[in-house]
C-alpha positions in Angstrom: 29.2 -105.9 122.7 27.6 -102.6 123.6 26.2 -102.4 127.1 23.2 -100.4 125.9 22.1 -103.3 123.8 21.6 -105.7 126.7 18.1 -106.0 128.2 18.9 -108.8 130.7 21.8 -111.0 131.7 22.0 -114.1 133.8 24.5 -116.8 134.8 23.7 -120.1 133.2 23.2 -122.8 135.9 25.4 -125.9 135.7 28.2 -124.2 133.7 30.3 -123.1 136.7 33.9 -124.4 137.1 36.4 -123.7 139.9 40.0 -124.6 140.2 42.9 -123.4 142.3 46.6 -123.5 142.3 48.2 -122.4 145.6 46.6 -119.1 146.5 45.2 -118.4 143.0 41.6 -119.3 142.3 40.0 -119.6 138.8 36.2 -119.4 138.4 34.4 -119.7 135.1 30.7 -119.8 134.0 28.5 -118.9 131.1 26.5 -115.7 131.0 23.4 -115.4 128.8 22.4 -112.0 127.5 19.0 -111.0 126.1 19.7 -108.4 123.4 17.4 -105.3 122.8 17.5 -106.0 119.0 16.1 -109.5 119.6 17.9 -112.8 120.3 20.3 -114.0 122.9 24.1 -114.3 123.2 26.1 -116.6 125.5 29.6 -115.8 126.6 32.0 -117.5 128.9 33.3 -115.3 131.8 36.5 -116.2 133.7 37.7 -114.7 136.9 41.1 -115.0 138.5 41.4 -114.3 142.2 44.3 -114.2 144.6 43.8 -115.2 148.2 45.3 -112.4 150.3 44.2 -113.5 153.7 42.1 -116.4 155.1 38.7 -115.5 153.6 39.8 -112.4 151.6 40.3 -112.5 147.8 41.3 -110.0 145.2 39.1 -110.5 142.1 40.6 -107.7 140.0 41.0 -109.7 136.7 38.1 -110.9 134.6 38.1 -112.2 131.0 35.1 -112.7 128.8 35.4 -115.3 126.0 33.2 -115.7 123.0 
């Protein structure tokens, strides 16, 4: 999807999920895009974070699913 074609994007309430395994956290939620050519598209975003200290996380990996 081209970035220039998106007018607006928002997280879809109620679609969030969180899981953890040891120091690894997994977050997922739907993102809804309004497209400049008309219409909308929804994609699932997943983030993987690694706890590096008490309240410090590294969120360097993200995956968008269609």
